[in-house]
Residue, then its C-alpha position, 0 to 999 in steps of 0.5 A: m541494505n537499507s531503505q535507500d537501496l529499496t526501489e520496490v516493496r510489496a503492497d502488503i508489506w508496505l501498508w503494514a510497515a508504514r502502520f496503515f493496518q495493525t497487521r500484514s493480514l488485514a492489509k492483504q485483506m483490504l488489497s484483495s477486496g479491492k478497497i485499495e487502488i492505484g490510478g483507479q485500478p484495484i491492486q493486489p498484495s503482490r503489487l510492487l509499490r515504488t516511491g511516487d505511487v499514489l494509493h486511494i484507500t477506501r475505509a468505511n465512508e472515508l477515502y484516504v489519499i496516500n503518496v508513497l514518499a519512502l519505502s521500508 
């Protein structure tokens, strides 16, 4: 299976694989604490991401807006 076959992947796995967080545990922690949203709604680690989703990540006093262009 290659990345073009994927249509959905768990949010915690994608955030770790895309290197937004050093470990999957850190990604899960941020997701569970409500600091990552899609469409203004906090998401859980098991949320399936699709190409085209827009994530809003709040870290410290900064807001990152991430467009999901590909899945890994």
